[in-house]
Each structure stands twice: as C-alpha cells, then as structure tokens.
Backbone of each chain as ProteinMPNN parsed JSONL, in Angstrom:
{"seq_chain_A": "XXXXXXXXXXXXXXXXXXXXXXXXXXXXXXXXXXXXXXXXXXXXXXXXXXXXXXXXXXXXXXXXXXXXXXXXXXXXXXXXXXXXXXXXXXXX", "coords_chain_A": {"N_chain_A": [[27.993, 2.197, -6.83], [26.014, -0.451, -7.932], [23.605, -0.937, -10.648], [21.646, -2.513, -9.97], [21.367, -2.365, -7.219], [20.615, 0.329, -7.073], [18.069, 0.16, -8.294], [16.729, -1.304, -6.379], [16.758, 0.536, -4.234], [15.307, 2.724, -5.389], [12.867, 1.265, -5.817], [12.186, 0.816, -3.112], [11.882, 3.45, -2.182], [9.787, 4.392, -3.753], [7.496, 2.716, -3.063], [7.446, 3.333, -0.302], [7.13, 6.226, -0.081], [4.758, 6.526, -1.543], [2.419, 6.439, 0.085], [2.32, 8.931, 1.146], [1.043, 10.997, -0.604], [-1.487, 9.833, -0.568], [-2.327, 9.843, 2.279], [-2.241, 12.633, 2.505], [-4.26, 13.404, 0.875], [-6.439, 12.063, 2.127], [-6.531, 13.367, 4.597], [-6.968, 15.992, 3.866], [-9.545, 15.903, 2.483], [-11.07, 14.365, 3.944], [-12.551, 12.166, 3.002], [-13.244, 8.812, 2.801], [-14.699, 6.982, 1.561], [-14.217, 5.117, -0.785], [-12.083, 3.815, 0.15], [-10.741, 0.83, 1.289], [-11.427, -0.659, 4.387], [-10.634, -3.256, 5.287], [-8.133, -3.536, 3.912], [-6.513, -1.316, 4.988], [-6.576, -2.092, 7.678], [-5.22, -4.465, 7.644], [-2.66, -3.643, 6.365], [-1.727, -1.713, 8.031], [-1.276, -3.173, 10.428], [0.533, -4.978, 9.396], [2.736, -3.315, 8.65], [3.531, -2.394, 11.053], [4.371, -4.704, 12.267], [6.471, -5.434, 10.445], [8.112, -3.265, 11.233], [8.709, -3.931, 13.776], [10.038, -6.42, 13.365], [12.216, -5.496, 11.938], [13.506, -3.889, 13.932], [14.176, -5.949, 15.806], [15.769, -7.598, 14.283], [17.835, -5.817, 13.908], [17.836, -4.242, 11.445], [18.232, -1.46, 9.941], [17.233, -0.078, 7.59], [14.782, -1.47, 7.063], [13.295, -1.203, 9.532], [13.081, 1.594, 9.608], [11.845, 2.532, 7.259], [9.473, 1.156, 7.452], [8.359, 2.33, 9.843], [7.748, 4.9, 8.929], [5.874, 4.283, 6.965], [3.99, 2.872, 8.489], [3.104, 5.003, 10.098], [1.751, 6.693, 8.212], [-0.064, 5.094, 7.094], [-1.633, 4.375, 9.364], [-2.751, 6.705, 9.863], [-4.51, 6.999, 7.792], [-6.163, 4.858, 8.261], [-7.248, 5.62, 10.681], [-8.92, 7.888, 9.893], [-10.65, 6.397, 8.277], [-11.963, 4.581, 10.058], [-13.105, 6.465, 11.651], [-15.029, 7.537, 9.9], [-16.631, 5.467, 9.671], [-19.543, 4.651, 9.944], [-20.888, 6.639, 8.343], [-19.554, 5.987, 5.766], [-20.569, 3.567, 5.271], [-23.372, 4.149, 5.036], [-23.242, 5.608, 2.708], [-22.743, 3.791, 0.93], [-25.031, 2.109, 0.567]], "CA_chain_A": [[26.789, 1.444, -6.522], [25.616, -1.07, -9.189], [22.329, -0.369, -11.124], [20.572, -3.46, -9.363], [21.064, -1.687, -5.889], [19.894, 1.506, -7.274], [16.846, -0.342, -8.586], [16.173, -1.548, -5.081], [16.511, 1.856, -3.521], [14.072, 3.471, -6.236], [11.63, 0.537, -5.49], [11.939, 1.067, -1.734], [11.552, 4.914, -2.042], [8.4, 4.494, -4.357], [6.433, 2.057, -2.281], [7.287, 4.02, 1.058], [6.557, 7.635, -0.115], [3.595, 6.457, -2.305], [1.4, 6.728, 0.968], [2.218, 10.291, 1.49], [-0.149, 11.705, -1.349], [-2.896, 9.186, -0.14], [-2.488, 10.459, 3.57], [-2.528, 14.095, 2.423], [-5.628, 13.527, 0.204], [-7.458, 11.682, 2.967], [-6.505, 14.429, 5.702], [-7.564, 17.254, 3.196], [-10.885, 15.718, 1.872], [-11.666, 13.584, 4.919], [-13.328, 11.303, 2.323], [-12.634, 7.503, 2.665], [-15.694, 6.087, 0.948], [-13.641, 4.206, -1.789], [-10.972, 3.149, 0.702], [-11.023, -0.373, 2.094], [-11.08, -0.868, 5.761], [-9.753, -4.405, 5.442], [-6.839, -3.175, 3.458], [-5.879, -0.448, 5.924], [-6.349, -2.738, 8.842], [-4.092, -5.379, 7.416], [-1.585, -3.094, 5.999], [-1.188, -1.032, 9.285], [-0.792, -4.207, 11.255], [1.748, -5.598, 8.646], [3.893, -2.437, 8.696], [3.963, -2.512, 12.602], [4.98, -6.126, 12.348], [7.707, -5.193, 9.614], [8.82, -2.358, 11.934], [9.35, -4.693, 15.074], [10.929, -7.313, 12.757], [13.453, -4.628, 11.616], [14.131, -3.604, 15.217], [14.692, -7.225, 16.414], [16.971, -8.135, 13.422], [18.715, -4.722, 13.748], [17.863, -3.924, 10.082], [17.706, -0.086, 9.89], [16.388, 0.38, 6.347], [13.39, -2.035, 7.181], [12.528, -0.533, 10.548], [12.809, 3.088, 9.371], [10.82, 2.624, 6.073], [8.201, 0.7, 7.948], [7.911, 3.325, 10.809], [7.185, 5.891, 8.112], [4.601, 3.736, 6.307], [3.021, 2.729, 9.544], [2.334, 6.243, 10.568], [0.922, 7.126, 7.164], [-1.099, 4.03, 6.983], [-2.385, 4.406, 10.567], [-3.444, 8.037, 9.708], [-5.665, 6.79, 6.835], [-7.061, 3.968, 8.944], [-7.987, 6.514, 11.644], [-10.165, 8.584, 9.178], [-11.664, 5.347, 7.769], [-12.701, 4.2, 11.181], [-13.98, 7.606, 12.188], [-16.072, 7.763, 8.901], [-17.232, 4.145, 9.592], [-20.994, 4.511, 9.749], [-21.046, 7.402, 7.21], [-19.144, 5.302, 4.641], [-21.631, 2.301, 5.105], [-24.51, 4.633, 4.58], [-23.12, 6.043, 1.308], [-22.54, 2.544, 0.03], [-26.306, 1.666, 0.371]], "C_chain_A": [[26.227, 0.864, -7.934], [23.961, -0.708, -9.549], [21.081, -1.341, -10.416], [20.326, -2.807, -7.899], [20.347, -0.464, -5.991], [18.403, 1.231, -7.619], [16.164, -0.597, -7.227], [15.933, -0.435, -4.189], [15.339, 2.621, -4.095], [12.941, 2.783, -5.808], [11.187, 0.818, -4.068], [11.403, 2.549, -1.358], [10.039, 4.96, -2.658], [7.305, 3.919, -3.533], [6.286, 2.653, -0.764], [6.579, 5.346, 0.766], [5.241, 7.612, -0.804], [2.29, 6.75, -1.231], [1.368, 8.14, 1.403], [1.008, 11.048, 0.663], [-1.461, 11.142, -0.921], [-3.261, 9.707, 1.214], [-2.908, 11.916, 3.489], [-3.987, 14.264, 1.854], [-6.602, 13.244, 1.265], [-7.657, 12.767, 4.223], [-7.234, 15.611, 5.051], [-9.12, 17.024, 2.988], [-11.785, 15.081, 3.121], [-12.692, 12.502, 4.28], [-12.568, 9.939, 2.118], [-13.487, 6.538, 2.141], [-15.28, 4.992, 0.068], [-12.57, 3.521, -1.165], [-11.391, 1.86, 1.495], [-10.508, -0.537, 3.441], [-10.19, -1.944, 6.072], [-8.377, -4.196, 5.079], [-5.963, -2.407, 4.427], [-5.656, -1.173, 7.189], [-5.108, -3.728, 8.719], [-2.694, -4.761, 7.068], [-0.887, -2.31, 7.186], [-0.62, -2.081, 10.231], [0.468, -4.782, 10.692], [2.99, -4.654, 8.76], [4.387, -2.383, 10.063], [4.758, -3.674, 12.797], [6.287, -6.051, 11.813], [8.774, -4.406, 10.563], [9.585, -3.194, 13.167], [10.298, -5.829, 14.491], [12.283, -6.628, 12.433], [14.3, -4.326, 12.879], [14.926, -4.827, 15.783], [15.942, -7.796, 15.631], [18.028, -6.95, 13.233], [18.849, -4.281, 12.211], [17.142, -2.474, 9.908], [16.879, 0.318, 8.849], [14.826, -0.283, 6.614], [12.652, -1.314, 8.34], [12.315, 0.886, 10.309], [11.752, 3.227, 8.25], [9.549, 2.231, 6.591], [7.533, 1.647, 9.015], [7.213, 4.411, 10.095], [5.824, 5.45, 7.52], [3.534, 3.445, 7.271], [2.205, 3.841, 9.927], [1.431, 6.845, 9.53], [-0.323, 6.296, 7.004], [-2.2, 4.047, 8.109], [-3.394, 5.706, 10.422], [-4.751, 7.836, 8.881], [-6.65, 5.932, 7.461], [-7.949, 4.717, 10.019], [-9.106, 7.263, 11.04], [-11.102, 7.528, 8.709], [-12.466, 4.892, 8.923], [-13.695, 5.233, 11.683], [-15.144, 7.857, 11.242], [-16.845, 6.52, 8.873], [-18.708, 4.166, 9.162], [-21.419, 5.262, 8.447], [-20.72, 6.692, 5.879], [-20.101, 4.236, 4.347], [-22.828, 2.843, 4.469], [-24.379, 5.068, 3.09], [-22.946, 4.864, 0.419], [-24.074, 2.118, -0.349], [-27.126, 2.61, -0.648]], "O_chain_A": [[26.026, 1.595, -8.904], [23.219, -0.238, -8.687], [19.896, -1.016, -10.336], [19.18, -2.736, -7.453], [19.525, -0.154, -5.129], [17.553, 2.039, -7.244], [15.064, -0.09, -7.008], [14.966, -0.449, -3.427], [14.481, 3.107, -3.359], [11.983, 3.448, -5.416], [10.004, 1.032, -3.805], [10.645, 2.776, -0.415], [9.163, 5.557, -2.032], [6.28, 4.565, -3.317], [5.257, 2.513, -0.104], [5.506, 5.58, 1.321], [4.549, 8.625, -0.702], [1.252, 7.24, -1.675], [0.381, 8.53, 2.027], [0.116, 11.633, 1.276], [-2.463, 11.856, -0.899], [-4.436, 10.027, 1.39], [-3.762, 12.393, 4.237], [-4.773, 15.108, 2.284], [-7.551, 14.014, 1.413], [-8.756, 12.975, 4.738], [-8.094, 16.191, 5.714], [-9.902, 17.917, 3.313], [-12.995, 15.28, 3.234], [-13.575, 12.015, 4.986], [-11.532, 9.846, 1.459], [-13.177, 5.348, 2.192], [-15.921, 3.942, 0.115], [-12.04, 2.62, -1.815], [-12.334, 1.9, 2.285], [-9.297, -0.56, 3.663], [-9.23, -1.846, 6.836], [-7.475, -4.607, 5.809], [-4.815, -2.782, 4.67], [-4.618, -0.94, 7.81], [-4.185, -3.775, 9.533], [-1.668, -5.323, 7.451], [0.338, -2.27, 7.297], [0.456, -1.865, 10.79], [1.404, -5.054, 11.444], [4.118, -5.113, 8.937], [5.601, -2.328, 10.26], [5.785, -3.619, 13.473], [7.237, -6.485, 12.466], [9.954, -4.733, 10.688], [10.784, -3.108, 13.432], [11.296, -6.138, 15.142], [13.349, -7.199, 12.665], [15.523, -4.464, 12.919], [16.096, -4.75, 16.156], [16.91, -8.333, 16.17], [18.987, -7.105, 12.477], [19.965, -3.98, 11.79], [15.934, -2.28, 9.777], [15.881, 1.001, 9.077], [13.816, 0.378, 6.375], [11.52, -0.866, 8.159], [11.325, 1.397, 10.832], [10.836, 4.039, 8.386], [8.546, 2.862, 6.257], [6.308, 1.745, 9.074], [6.165, 4.858, 10.561], [4.816, 6.154, 7.584], [2.353, 3.687, 7.023], [0.984, 3.811, 10.079], [0.426, 7.459, 9.888], [-1.44, 6.777, 6.811], [-3.388, 3.803, 7.901], [-4.569, 5.713, 10.79], [-5.83, 8.354, 9.169], [-7.851, 6.142, 7.293], [-9.142, 4.471, 10.198], [-10.192, 7.288, 11.619], [-12.311, 7.758, 8.742], [-13.684, 4.815, 8.757], [-14.841, 4.977, 12.052], [-16.179, 8.347, 11.695], [-17.754, 6.465, 8.045], [-19.03, 3.708, 8.065], [-22.135, 4.733, 7.596], [-21.517, 6.775, 4.944], [-20.421, 4.028, 3.176], [-23.353, 2.255, 3.524], [-25.322, 4.9, 2.316], [-23.012, 5.005, -0.802], [-24.317, 1.803, -1.514], [-28.295, 2.345, -0.93]]}, "seq_chain_B": "XXXXXXXXXXXXXXXXXXXXXXXXXXXXXXXXXXXXXXXXXXXXXXXXXXXXXXXXXXXXXXXXXXXXXXXXXXXXXXXXXXXXXXXXXXXX", "coords_chain_B": {"N_chain_B": [[11.343, -22.962, 13.197], [12.298, -19.748, 14.382], [10.545, -17.201, 16.328], [10.983, -14.668, 15.329], [11.443, -14.944, 12.641], [8.96, -15.903, 11.973], [7.417, -13.642, 12.474], [8.309, -11.958, 10.455], [7.346, -13.258, 8.254], [4.61, -13.17, 8.741], [4.357, -10.405, 8.614], [4.941, -9.866, 5.832], [2.972, -11.331, 4.7], [0.747, -9.985, 5.49], [1.039, -7.24, 4.436], [1.142, -7.71, 1.796], [-1.291, -9.219, 1.051], [-3.06, -7.36, 1.783], [-3.847, -5.658, -0.19], [-5.742, -7.156, -1.704], [-8.406, -6.991, -0.643], [-8.837, -4.283, -1.222], [-8.649, -4.136, -3.996], [-10.718, -5.908, -4.682], [-12.938, -4.317, -3.641], [-12.705, -2.03, -5.203], [-13.111, -3.099, -7.793], [-15.668, -4.113, -7.5], [-17.228, -1.81, -6.753], [-16.45, 0.191, -8.416], [-15.793, 2.667, -7.663], [-13.571, 5.243, -7.125], [-13.192, 7.62, -5.943], [-11.982, 8.62, -3.456], [-9.504, 7.574, -3.489], [-6.143, 7.943, -4.074], [-4.495, 9.18, -6.936], [-1.687, 9.687, -7.374], [-0.688, 8.029, -5.335], [-1.203, 5.383, -6.166], [0.026, 5.465, -8.683], [2.749, 5.719, -8.114], [3.081, 3.649, -6.32], [2.446, 1.383, -7.947], [4.558, 1.547, -9.945], [6.508, 1.206, -8.166], [6.327, -1.374, -7.04], [6.542, -2.95, -9.361], [9.353, -2.358, -9.99], [10.422, -3.425, -7.565], [9.821, -6.046, -8.225], [11.318, -6.585, -10.575], [13.823, -6.313, -9.44], [13.883, -8.446, -7.645], [13.932, -10.419, -9.383], [16.248, -10.173, -10.868], [18.152, -10.289, -8.676], [17.713, -13.013, -8.036], [15.913, -13.463, -6.027], [13.331, -15.18, -4.852], [11.142, -14.846, -2.891], [10.842, -11.947, -2.793], [10.389, -11.402, -5.632], [8.05, -12.87, -6.174], [6.077, -11.989, -4.278], [5.968, -9.277, -4.898], [5.079, -9.449, -7.582], [2.445, -10.308, -7.261], [1.411, -8.097, -5.759], [1.959, -6.003, -7.437], [0.106, -6.637, -9.608], [-2.425, -6.462, -8.249], [-2.315, -3.735, -7.518], [-1.969, -2.441, -10.024], [-4.502, -2.948, -11.028], [-6.253, -1.424, -9.467], [-5.152, 1.052, -10.123], [-5.767, 1.242, -12.817], [-8.738, 1.445, -12.858], [-8.745, 3.834, -11.421], [-7.584, 5.648, -13.239], [-9.409, 5.293, -15.441], [-11.679, 6.452, -14.268], [-10.92, 8.977, -14.112], [-11.618, 11.999, -15.09], [-14.315, 11.891, -14.062], [-13.802, 11.715, -11.252], [-12.482, 14.015, -10.652], [-14.463, 15.938, -11.221], [-16.311, 15.173, -9.056], [-15.018, 16.136, -7.12], [-15.027, 18.866, -7.012]], "CA_chain_B": [[11.494, -21.599, 12.832], [12.133, -18.875, 15.477], [9.407, -16.364, 16.245], [11.381, -13.311, 14.559], [11.135, -15.324, 11.26], [7.444, -16.017, 11.822], [6.963, -12.25, 12.414], [8.58, -11.56, 9.132], [6.46, -13.859, 7.181], [3.311, -12.559, 8.959], [4.424, -8.984, 8.138], [4.98, -9.927, 4.43], [1.666, -11.774, 4.259], [-0.26, -8.834, 5.72], [1.226, -6.192, 3.607], [0.885, -8.34, 0.329], [-2.643, -9.543, 0.799], [-3.938, -6.31, 2.166], [-4.368, -5.104, -1.467], [-6.894, -8.005, -2.191], [-9.805, -6.415, -0.278], [-8.937, -2.94, -1.867], [-8.81, -4.359, -5.499], [-12.076, -6.285, -4.871], [-13.91, -3.297, -3.467], [-12.661, -1.101, -6.381], [-13.757, -3.749, -8.924], [-17.149, -4.173, -7.136], [-18.014, -0.396, -6.708], [-15.941, 0.99, -9.456], [-15.599, 3.96, -6.927], [-12.106, 5.492, -6.853], [-13.149, 9.052, -5.703], [-11.046, 8.95, -2.399], [-8.166, 7.01, -3.847], [-4.977, 8.905, -4.615], [-3.827, 8.733, -8.33], [-0.31, 9.769, -7.133], [-0.254, 6.916, -4.556], [-1.143, 4.216, -6.949], [1.1, 5.634, -9.772], [4.188, 5.513, -7.269], [3.147, 2.191, -5.723], [2.496, 0.376, -9.001], [5.851, 1.523, -10.438], [7.473, 0.678, -7.13], [6.171, -2.881, -7.035], [7.192, -3.436, -10.696], [10.8, -2.175, -9.801], [10.745, -4.536, -6.658], [9.607, -7.524, -8.969], [12.439, -6.796, -11.456], [14.92, -6.379, -8.555], [13.824, -9.703, -7.174], [14.262, -11.445, -10.613], [17.803, -10.103, -11.154], [18.895, -10.806, -7.554], [17.249, -14.33, -7.849], [15.155, -13.593, -4.698], [12.049, -15.729, -5.13], [10.026, -14.199, -2.138], [10.698, -10.69, -3.251], [9.712, -11.243, -6.873], [6.72, -13.394, -6.044], [5.229, -11.154, -3.508], [5.72, -7.989, -5.658], [4.28, -9.754, -8.768], [1.089, -10.207, -6.783], [0.984, -6.666, -5.318], [1.749, -5.157, -8.764], [-1.157, -6.877, -10.293], [-3.585, -5.854, -7.629], [-2.256, -2.269, -7.628], [-2.234, -1.967, -11.412], [-5.89, -3.002, -11.3], [-6.832, -0.305, -8.846], [-4.828, 2.313, -10.81], [-6.504, 1.172, -14.046], [-9.972, 1.989, -12.584], [-8.499, 5.301, -11.097], [-7.353, 6.504, -14.478], [-10.631, 5.282, -16.126], [-12.599, 7.333, -13.682], [-10.211, 10.314, -14.084], [-12.337, 13.078, -15.143], [-15.452, 11.837, -13.067], [-13.353, 11.894, -9.893], [-12.166, 15.418, -10.466], [-15.627, 16.585, -11.139], [-16.867, 14.902, -7.92], [-14.166, 16.873, -5.963], [-15.348, 20.227, -7.0]], "C_chain_B": [[11.29, -20.653, 14.098], [10.962, -17.825, 15.331], [9.717, -14.993, 15.474], [11.079, -13.752, 12.941], [9.678, -15.291, 10.964], [6.869, -14.638, 11.641], [7.184, -11.649, 11.196], [7.695, -11.975, 8.107], [5.118, -13.372, 7.443], [3.214, -11.268, 8.374], [4.272, -9.044, 6.656], [3.538, -10.418, 3.976], [0.698, -10.6, 4.351], [-0.181, -7.673, 4.649], [1.044, -6.49, 2.063], [-0.628, -8.436, 0.133], [-3.625, -8.402, 1.163], [-4.476, -5.585, 0.953], [-5.434, -6.002, -2.138], [-8.157, -7.279, -1.941], [-9.967, -4.986, -1.031], [-9.247, -3.101, -3.403], [-10.285, -4.788, -5.54], [-13.178, -5.293, -4.604], [-13.905, -2.318, -4.588], [-13.332, -1.724, -7.59], [-15.204, -3.863, -8.736], [-17.848, -2.883, -7.398], [-17.557, 0.393, -7.756], [-15.685, 2.483, -8.901], [-14.139, 4.091, -6.669], [-11.936, 6.926, -6.283], [-12.142, 9.378, -4.587], [-9.799, 8.212, -2.422], [-7.269, 7.859, -4.42], [-4.347, 8.38, -5.856], [-2.255, 8.683, -8.197], [0.093, 8.527, -6.409], [-0.087, 5.684, -5.485], [-0.188, 4.157, -8.152], [2.471, 5.158, -9.125], [4.171, 4.027, -7.006], [3.208, 1.223, -6.765], [3.919, 0.321, -9.73], [6.751, 0.927, -9.359], [7.516, -0.883, -7.087], [6.666, -3.541, -8.329], [8.616, -3.503, -10.603], [11.142, -3.252, -8.746], [10.807, -5.886, -7.347], [10.798, -7.69, -9.735], [13.869, -7.009, -10.604], [15.006, -7.867, -7.989], [14.234, -10.739, -8.229], [15.77, -11.303, -10.651], [18.637, -10.463, -9.981], [18.628, -12.437, -7.186], [16.604, -14.43, -6.463], [13.711, -13.83, -4.99], [10.853, -15.044, -4.23], [9.652, -12.816, -2.625], [9.938, -10.464, -4.738], [8.365, -11.767, -6.946], [5.732, -12.486, -5.452], [4.992, -9.745, -4.239], [4.954, -8.333, -7.033], [2.823, -9.568, -8.403], [0.585, -8.88, -6.489], [0.907, -5.798, -6.626], [0.613, -5.424, -9.469], [-2.38, -6.225, -9.714], [-3.517, -4.271, -7.772], [-2.452, -1.74, -8.821], [-3.699, -1.967, -11.599], [-6.575, -1.869, -10.743], [-6.541, 1.03, -9.57], [-5.482, 2.359, -12.181], [-7.951, 1.754, -13.823], [-9.782, 3.596, -12.171], [-8.419, 6.227, -12.286], [-8.629, 6.5, -15.23], [-11.594, 6.277, -15.6], [-12.113, 8.778, -13.59], [-11.087, 11.574, -14.053], [-13.624, 13.148, -14.209], [-15.012, 12.105, -11.71], [-13.147, 13.229, -9.651], [-13.357, 16.248, -10.251], [-16.305, 16.425, -9.689], [-16.2, 15.745, -6.667], [-14.479, 18.283, -5.902], [-16.687, 20.613, -6.518]], "O_chain_B": [[10.269, -20.742, 14.779], [10.474, -17.64, 14.216], [8.796, -14.296, 15.047], [10.554, -12.972, 12.146], [9.201, -14.781, 9.95], [5.982, -14.421, 10.815], [6.359, -10.833, 10.786], [7.31, -11.23, 7.206], [4.41, -13.13, 6.466], [2.228, -10.931, 7.72], [3.456, -8.261, 6.171], [3.004, -9.937, 2.978], [-0.046, -10.288, 3.421], [-1.183, -7.235, 4.084], [0.83, -5.603, 1.236], [-1.19, -7.846, -0.789], [-4.824, -8.471, 0.892], [-5.512, -4.93, 1.068], [-5.995, -5.555, -3.138], [-8.912, -6.97, -2.863], [-11.073, -4.59, -1.398], [-9.99, -2.315, -3.992], [-11.069, -4.194, -6.28], [-14.239, -5.365, -5.224], [-14.962, -1.793, -4.939], [-14.03, -1.041, -8.34], [-15.956, -3.728, -9.701], [-18.853, -2.799, -8.105], [-18.269, 1.348, -8.067], [-15.396, 3.391, -9.681], [-13.512, 3.208, -6.084], [-10.821, 7.426, -6.134], [-11.451, 10.385, -4.743], [-9.067, 8.215, -1.433], [-7.678, 8.564, -5.343], [-3.747, 7.306, -5.873], [-1.592, 7.823, -8.778], [1.119, 7.948, -6.767], [0.971, 5.062, -5.571], [0.31, 3.115, -8.579], [3.166, 4.285, -9.643], [5.064, 3.27, -7.387], [3.939, 0.245, -6.611], [4.405, -0.757, -10.074], [7.685, 0.194, -9.683], [8.56, -1.534, -7.098], [7.178, -4.659, -8.279], [9.202, -4.498, -11.029], [12.104, -3.983, -8.986], [11.678, -6.721, -7.104], [11.382, -8.772, -9.681], [14.808, -7.7, -10.998], [16.097, -8.427, -7.889], [14.809, -11.784, -7.927], [16.482, -12.29, -10.468], [19.763, -10.918, -10.182], [19.197, -13.017, -6.262], [16.773, -15.452, -5.798], [12.948, -12.921, -5.317], [9.776, -14.736, -4.741], [8.49, -12.477, -2.849], [9.107, -9.584, -4.964], [7.54, -11.227, -7.682], [4.674, -12.223, -6.023], [3.908, -9.168, -4.15], [4.24, -7.464, -7.531], [2.067, -8.842, -9.049], [-0.521, -8.514, -6.889], [-0.022, -5.024, -6.859], [0.048, -4.466, -9.996], [-3.205, -5.595, -10.375], [-4.505, -3.612, -8.093], [-3.041, -0.662, -8.902], [-4.195, -1.068, -12.28], [-7.44, -1.309, -11.416], [-7.363, 1.941, -9.666], [-5.737, 3.457, -12.677], [-8.334, 2.572, -14.659], [-10.569, 4.462, -12.554], [-9.002, 7.307, -12.376], [-9.023, 7.574, -15.683], [-12.291, 6.918, -16.386], [-12.794, 9.66, -13.069], [-11.249, 12.149, -12.976], [-13.978, 14.197, -13.67], [-15.787, 12.711, -10.97], [-13.534, 13.719, -8.59], [-13.42, 17.099, -9.364], [-16.811, 17.413, -9.157], [-16.707, 15.952, -5.565], [-14.249, 18.918, -4.872], [-17.015, 21.8, -6.49]]}, "name": "protein", "num_of_chains": 2, "seq": "XXXXXXXXXXXXXXXXXXXXXXXXXXXXXXXXXXXXXXXXXXXXXXXXXXXXXXXXXXXXXXXXXXXXXXXXXXXXXXXXXXXXXXXXXXXXXXXXXXXXXXXXXXXXXXXXXXXXXXXXXXXXXXXXXXXXXXXXXXXXXXXXXXXXXXXXXXXXXXXXXXXXXXXXXXXXXXXXXXXXXXXX"}
C-alpha cells in the first residue's frame, strides 16, 4: 500500500474515532452547555445521509464509518436535547 | 443529477457546515468546558490529513471541504487548549 492510501486511512480513522472521546465525556459528565445544538443536528443528519449514500452506492467504508459516527453523534445530540432548557438557563 | 448524487452532496454539505455553528458558539461564549480535547485533537489532525490526501490525489472536493473543516476545528481546539487549566478546575 502506498503512503497516500495510508494517509487516507489514517485520516478516515481519526475523523471517525474522534467522536468516541466526546461521546464518552458527554455520557460521563452529562454536561452539554458548550456544545452546539445546531452542529449536532446538522452532523447527525449528515452522517445518516452519508450512511444511506454508502448503502445505495454499495460503498462499504463510507456506510460503515458513517454508521459508527452517526451513533456517536446521535448520542451526543440526545443529551444536548435532554439538557435543552437547562443549557439555555446556564447561558443567561 | 440523480438523487443518490444529490444525497451525497447534501451529506457533504451538512457534515462540513455543521462545524460553523460550533465554532461561532465557541468564539462567542469562549466556553469549552463540555467539549472534548481528545475529540478536537484527533479531528483537527484528521481533517489536515484528509486535506493533504485531497491535494496529493488531486481531489478538489475532498481538499476544499477539509480545508474549511480544518480551520473551524482548529479554531475550537485553540480555545479548548487556551481554556485548558480552567476547564479542568471546572470539572472537579
């Protein structure tokens, strides 16, 4: 495997697994005050769309990576929505 | 353009621009207490690697989208590192 392909795999690995520590932190602390609701709404919808795109184009890496990121992102979004009114109060 | 290509573009748009509201919120509030340092370290490195991968493979959409996400992610990481000791104190 040439080093350009290795770089692509390293990049895919980093951007996918990066959501693991954020999801763990959010589950552990239940604190979402500085997390953006708009970001996780867009990102969760985006990864779901990427996943469906991967399924329809029969692209396993795209569908697999985005299935993982979708679940992690949806978990963070769940806590953000659950904390909704509390987070708004903390802002004021 | 078929609807599968449209879905791919919608997905790419959502996952790229999703970092705009998070960066704006972080710049405005300067609060990074519930943001994961590990996530933004990995994600910033990952988008930089994606960008270089896009440049070397002459893939304009990959290099362009990841240049944007890298800048947004690096901005959030900058504030997280700046708030380092303050965030740790808030946790205890």
